[in-house]
Backbone bond lengths (Angstrom), bond angles and torsions (degrees), N, CA, C in turn:
res aa  C-N    CA-C-N  psi(-1)  N-CA   C-N-CA  omega(-1)  CA-C   N-CA-C  phi
1 M - - - 1.441 - - 1.546 106.04 -
2 S 1.330 118.35 132.23 1.460 123.20 -176.67 1.554 108.86 -104.91
3 N 1.313 112.92 138.11 1.481 119.64 176.79 1.563 109.97 -91.93
4 K 1.305 117.41 9.51 1.447 118.31 -175.38 1.568 108.28 -83.34
5 I 1.318 111.68 156.43 1.476 121.51 -179.25 1.487 107.87 -116.87
6 A 1.326 115.27 134.10 1.447 122.35 177.39 1.479 110.41 -82.20
7 L 1.386 116.02 127.75 1.495 122.91 -179.75 1.492 109.49 -123.41
8 K 1.328 113.15 153.46 1.463 122.29 170.30 1.517 104.19 -131.84
9 I 1.382 112.82 118.72 1.479 121.04 -175.12 1.527 109.13 -130.87
10 N 1.275 121.23 131.82 1.471 121.68 170.85 1.505 109.58 -85.26
11 I 1.318 118.26 108.38 1.462 122.14 179.92 1.487 109.76 -115.64
12 N 1.312 113.86 116.37 1.480 123.21 -177.66 1.515 111.68 51.91
13 N 1.345 111.77 48.68 1.495 122.21 174.28 1.524 111.67 67.82
14 E 1.296 117.67 27.24 1.486 124.14 176.87 1.477 108.28 -129.95
15 E 1.357 118.29 129.17 1.425 120.75 175.05 1.473 110.87 -76.98
16 I 1.289 117.23 124.01 1.427 124.76 -178.41 1.519 110.76 -119.61
17 K 1.318 115.68 129.01 1.431 122.10 173.39 1.467 113.25 -108.54
18 L 1.312 117.87 125.79 1.474 124.50 -174.83 1.545 111.03 -130.51
19 N 1.286 118.38 157.22 1.373 125.35 168.33 1.588 104.62 -121.79
20 V 1.340 112.44 119.74 1.537 117.12 -172.21 1.475 109.71 -131.80
21 E 1.332 112.89 154.33 1.413 119.76 169.60 1.550 109.61 -68.11
22 P 1.295 120.39 144.79 1.483 123.56 -175.48 1.497 112.99 -55.99
23 R 1.317 118.67 -29.68 1.446 123.46 -172.65 1.561 112.19 -93.14
24 T 1.328 118.29 2.59 1.415 119.79 -177.90 1.483 115.19 -72.85
25 L 1.333 116.94 128.72 1.475 121.81 179.93 1.507 110.90 -75.58
26 L 1.289 116.17 150.61 1.447 124.30 176.72 1.607 110.16 -57.94
27 V 1.240 115.67 -43.03 1.508 118.46 -178.47 1.517 110.32 -61.16
28 D 1.337 117.35 -36.64 1.466 119.31 178.33 1.546 112.36 -68.23
29 I 1.307 116.15 -37.48 1.447 119.30 178.18 1.510 109.17 -64.09
30 L 1.371 115.21 -47.53 1.449 118.39 -179.23 1.518 112.76 -58.30
31 R 1.311 115.24 -49.00 1.516 119.94 -172.58 1.540 107.90 -76.96
32 N 1.293 117.29 -52.56 1.488 121.43 -166.20 1.533 115.61 -84.91
33 N 1.353 113.23 -34.68 1.477 115.57 -177.36 1.567 112.66 -96.20
34 L 1.396 113.47 -33.93 1.460 117.31 -177.48 1.545 114.51 -105.97
35 N 1.281 117.60 -0.98 1.492 125.44 -178.67 1.583 110.23 54.63
36 L 1.344 118.40 35.49 1.481 123.80 174.45 1.541 105.33 -92.19
37 T 1.345 116.66 76.09 1.438 120.73 -170.75 1.505 115.03 -84.00
38 G 1.335 118.18 1.76 1.432 120.77 173.14 1.474 115.73 -69.09
39 T 1.355 116.98 -18.62 1.406 126.19 173.28 1.553 105.99 -81.90
40 H 1.312 118.41 110.55 1.420 119.82 -169.01 1.493 110.01 -102.06
41 I 1.349 114.28 154.77 1.477 121.57 177.92 1.560 103.58 -108.65
42 G 1.312 118.12 110.49 1.429 122.89 -174.80 1.497 115.25 -109.42
43 C 1.289 117.28 -22.49 1.468 116.78 -175.60 1.627 116.04 -144.61
44 D 1.270 115.04 -20.82 1.508 118.38 -177.74 1.519 112.08 63.59
45 T 1.326 119.89 15.46 1.480 120.75 -176.58 1.511 108.09 -132.04
46 S 1.309 121.81 6.97 1.434 124.94 174.92 1.560 111.74 69.71
47 Q 1.332 116.57 29.53 1.466 119.97 -178.08 1.443 117.06 -110.88
48 C 1.363 118.20 -25.35 1.470 121.14 -169.58 1.495 115.06 -88.18
49 G 1.332 119.67 -34.66 1.433 119.60 -178.06 1.540 116.62 90.61
50 S 1.315 116.31 -2.97 1.449 119.93 -178.91 1.487 112.91 -68.20
51 C 1.282 119.99 -15.36 1.461 125.11 -177.10 1.556 111.14 -103.07
52 M 1.311 115.86 14.80 1.457 120.63 -175.69 1.522 112.18 -63.88
53 V 1.314 117.00 134.75 1.390 126.24 172.46 1.541 109.18 -135.59
54 L 1.314 116.85 168.52 1.447 122.14 177.03 1.478 106.09 -99.53
55 L 1.382 117.36 118.70 1.489 122.30 172.97 1.512 104.91 -110.22
56 E 1.327 113.06 119.57 1.495 117.55 -178.67 1.518 108.64 52.86
57 N 1.344 118.94 37.99 1.430 128.59 175.81 1.539 116.18 69.43
58 E 1.381 113.66 22.53 1.478 119.23 176.07 1.500 106.93 -127.64
59 C 1.339 114.36 140.72 1.450 118.71 178.71 1.548 112.73 -66.57
60 V 1.284 114.79 131.19 1.506 124.01 170.29 1.483 110.86 -137.43
61 K 1.266 109.90 150.18 1.573 117.37 177.79 1.561 103.87 -85.72
62 S 1.303 115.27 115.93 1.493 121.04 -174.32 1.534 110.54 -71.48
63 C 1.347 118.11 -16.33 1.456 118.95 176.55 1.498 112.99 -78.86
64 S 1.312 118.24 -9.01 1.428 122.36 -179.18 1.542 114.95 -113.32
65 L 1.382 112.33 13.58 1.458 117.08 -175.46 1.527 107.63 -127.64
66 L 1.319 114.07 131.07 1.457 118.28 174.52 1.539 110.28 -71.89
67 A 1.265 116.28 147.52 1.472 120.63 179.95 1.511 109.77 -61.53
68 V 1.338 116.41 -38.75 1.479 120.69 -176.32 1.560 110.54 -63.92
69 Q 1.320 118.55 -23.44 1.461 120.14 176.82 1.550 112.70 -70.72
70 C 1.333 115.72 -10.69 1.487 120.83 -176.92 1.516 111.68 -101.46
71 D 1.358 119.10 4.08 1.474 118.61 179.86 1.516 110.32 -56.81
72 N 1.312 114.27 134.98 1.443 125.45 177.73 1.518 111.03 61.51
73 K 1.289 118.03 30.78 1.506 123.38 177.60 1.499 109.25 -122.33
74 S 1.370 113.06 169.16 1.463 120.99 -177.30 1.535 108.22 -109.56
75 I 1.334 116.31 135.63 1.430 122.87 177.97 1.521 108.23 -127.11
76 K 1.316 118.07 140.88 1.455 126.28 170.62 1.506 108.17 -118.58
77 T 1.273 118.73 126.14 1.403 124.22 171.43 1.512 113.61 -103.84
78 I 1.327 120.57 174.25 1.478 124.08 -177.20 1.577 107.22 -59.15
79 E 1.287 117.02 -29.92 1.521 119.86 -177.90 1.545 110.85 -60.48
80 S 1.269 116.41 -26.23 1.490 121.84 -176.38 1.548 112.52 -82.80
81 I 1.259 119.33 -8.11 1.471 122.07 -165.78 1.537 111.21 -86.74
82 G 1.246 120.33 -29.73 1.424 124.13 -177.58 1.535 113.06 168.34
83 N 1.254 119.17 -176.20 1.459 118.63 176.78 1.501 108.55 -146.79
84 E 1.341 115.39 175.81 1.391 122.39 -174.62 1.539 115.27 -55.92
85 N 1.354 113.17 -35.05 1.484 116.66 179.00 1.514 115.04 -91.38
86 N 1.285 116.44 -7.73 1.444 120.67 -179.50 1.560 110.39 -148.25
87 L 1.353 115.29 74.34 1.438 119.87 -179.01 1.502 111.20 -66.66
88 S 1.362 113.43 143.62 1.461 119.95 174.23 1.546 106.77 -78.21
89 N 1.286 115.71 171.03 1.480 119.66 -179.62 1.545 113.04 -62.32
90 V 1.353 115.09 -38.37 1.488 117.20 179.34 1.547 108.95 -67.40
91 Q 1.261 119.03 -38.17 1.449 120.69 177.19 1.543 111.72 -66.95
92 K 1.255 115.72 -41.21 1.521 121.93 174.57 1.500 108.42 -58.23
93 A 1.283 120.81 -44.43 1.461 126.49 -176.47 1.541 106.54 -66.06
94 F 1.307 121.79 -43.02 1.462 122.93 177.57 1.543 109.55 -64.47
95 K 1.331 117.46 -39.77 1.425 121.27 -176.63 1.576 108.92 -67.39
96 N 1.363 112.23 -48.55 1.491 116.39 -172.15 1.513 112.60 -69.89
97 N 1.360 116.97 -25.07 1.492 120.85 -177.26 1.513 112.40 -109.51
98 H 1.378 118.57 18.40 1.404 125.25 177.15 1.539 111.92 48.76
99 G 1.341 114.27 52.96 1.429 122.28 -174.22 1.509 115.16 -88.52
100 L 1.356 115.51 14.36 1.438 118.88 177.36 1.517 109.33 -143.67
101 Q 1.321 112.45 154.53 1.491 117.53 170.13 1.510 111.51 -121.12
102 C 1.272 118.03 -80.93 1.502 119.55 -179.71 1.513 106.92 -78.45
103 G 1.321 119.82 -27.78 1.436 123.22 179.32 1.512 113.48 92.40
104 F 1.317 120.18 -8.78 1.511 117.19 -177.42 1.477 112.75 -59.52
105 C 1.338 119.34 -45.76 1.463 121.72 -175.46 1.542 111.93 -82.49
106 T 1.329 118.71 -13.57 1.415 124.67 -171.58 1.572 113.81 -51.58
107 P 1.320 118.54 -49.57 1.445 119.37 179.17 1.527 112.06 -51.50
108 G 1.336 118.34 -44.87 1.457 121.73 178.79 1.542 111.92 -60.76
109 F 1.330 114.48 -44.15 1.457 120.05 -178.57 1.551 111.28 -65.20
110 I 1.363 115.83 -39.07 1.432 119.64 179.60 1.585 109.93 -67.70
111 M 1.243 117.37 -40.68 1.495 119.27 176.29 1.501 110.20 -65.62
112 S 1.292 119.37 -37.36 1.490 121.55 174.99 1.503 111.22 -66.63
113 A 1.322 117.22 -38.67 1.494 121.82 179.60 1.564 108.41 -60.07
114 I 1.340 117.36 -41.40 1.439 122.13 179.79 1.532 108.58 -59.72
115 E 1.339 116.24 -45.46 1.494 116.45 -177.98 1.556 109.99 -70.41
116 C 1.329 114.95 -33.19 1.486 116.81 176.77 1.503 111.40 -58.88
117 K 1.324 118.07 -39.06 1.440 120.74 178.79 1.536 109.69 -71.87
118 K 1.307 117.48 -42.00 1.452 120.18 176.39 1.551 111.48 -55.77
119 N 1.303 116.93 -38.89 1.468 124.27 -178.46 1.458 113.62 -83.73
120 N 1.392 118.42 4.10 1.433 122.61 179.09 1.508 116.68 59.14
121 L 1.293 114.88 33.07 1.508 120.29 175.38 1.484 105.46 -69.62
122 S 1.347 116.08 149.50 1.460 117.36 178.87 1.503 115.79 -139.64
123 S 1.308 115.33 -26.88 1.502 116.95 -175.44 1.525 109.48 -96.34
124 E 1.287 112.94 156.03 1.492 121.19 175.88 1.519 112.15 -56.10
125 D 1.359 114.17 -39.10 1.480 117.01 -179.12 1.549 110.40 -65.85
126 E 1.353 115.53 -43.21 1.495 117.19 177.55 1.535 111.82 -61.35
127 V 1.301 115.28 -39.92 1.512 118.16 -179.98 1.541 108.44 -64.62
128 R 1.352 116.96 -47.21 1.428 119.79 -179.08 1.553 110.67 -58.85
129 D 1.275 116.27 -43.02 1.505 118.23 177.79 1.505 110.66 -62.94
130 F 1.276 118.65 -43.99 1.487 122.81 -179.80 1.523 111.60 -61.96
131 L 1.309 118.86 -33.66 1.420 123.70 -177.95 1.546 116.65 -83.87
132 E 1.339 113.03 10.49 1.470 119.14 -177.80 1.514 112.26 -52.19
133 G 1.268 120.92 -33.73 1.491 123.51 -176.21 1.494 112.76 -91.88
134 N 1.312 121.79 9.38 1.481 125.17 -179.63 1.492 108.33 -114.12
135 F 1.299 115.75 126.45 1.507 120.06 179.69 1.553 112.06 -113.59
136 C 1.281 115.70 135.28 1.431 119.96 171.97 1.542 104.32 -120.64
137 R 1.302 115.55 130.27 1.422 123.00 -178.06 1.480 113.47 -92.47
138 C 1.323 117.84 -3.12 1.534 123.00 -175.14 1.496 114.03 -104.59
139 T 1.308 118.81 -34.28 1.427 122.63 -166.58 1.520 112.52 -120.56
140 G 1.285 114.87 175.07 1.522 121.77 177.02 1.531 108.22 -99.74
141 Y 1.322 120.20 17.35 1.464 128.39 176.76 1.500 115.08 68.94
142 Q 1.345 119.51 -10.51 1.510 117.74 -178.51 1.468 112.53 -57.27
143 N 1.301 123.25 -46.88 1.446 123.45 -178.58 1.496 111.17 -72.01
144 I 1.274 119.06 -28.12 1.462 122.63 177.09 1.487 107.29 -66.75
145 V 1.317 116.78 -50.55 1.495 119.80 -179.15 1.488 109.86 -65.76
146 K 1.326 119.54 -37.99 1.512 122.70 174.03 1.494 112.38 -60.20
147 S 1.308 117.01 -40.43 1.427 122.29 178.59 1.554 109.56 -65.44
148 I 1.275 119.46 -44.10 1.447 121.50 -178.81 1.532 111.66 -70.30
149 T 1.360 118.46 -42.85 1.477 120.51 177.83 1.560 109.77 -63.29
150 S 1.309 118.20 -34.40 1.454 123.29 176.54 1.514 109.68 -65.52
151 F 1.349 117.39 -45.07 1.468 122.86 175.81 1.515 111.65 -59.51
152 L 1.319 116.79 -40.51 1.447 121.20 -176.35 1.531 112.70 -65.72
153 K 1.328 117.27 -22.20 1.470 126.60 178.95 1.531 111.57 -83.02
154 M 1.318 114.91 -18.19 1.523 118.99 -178.12 1.561 110.36 -72.85
155 P 1.313 113.35 149.46 1.456 118.15 177.39 1.562 111.89 -64.96
C-alpha cells in the first residue's frame, strides 16, 4: 500500500503527473524530481524568497508550500522566463541595471518583479515594500530596486 498522492500540475506550460509523499514540499519536487534548479533553497525557514515561484500568477515561496497544494494548478519557475539567447524584459532590466551580484537570490527577485508589474506598482517605495520577503546577502538593494522600477516602465 502506497502513501503517495497522484498530482497533476502545469509547470512552465507542461502538464506534469507525479506521485508524491503528502509532506513533500514544492521546492523539493521542482529541484529534485524535475531538475528545475533555478528555484533556490536559501534558508529553509520561508524568509529569504530565493525559492519564489509564480503559482496561479502570484508569488509564493515554494519552500513553504506542499506539492499536494498545487494539484491542478499552474506554476511558473525562473526557467520559464527567458534564456541566455532570448532574455525577457525583466532579465534585460536586471542585466542593464546591474541588479545581481552572486545571482543566488536573483530568481526570487525576478519572480517578484513580475508580480510587481502585474500589480501595477510604480514607485521605488512600493517596490521596496513589496520586496520585504526577499533577501539579498550581497547588495544594498539599490540596483535590484532600480532594475525592477526600470522593468515596470517597459511596455
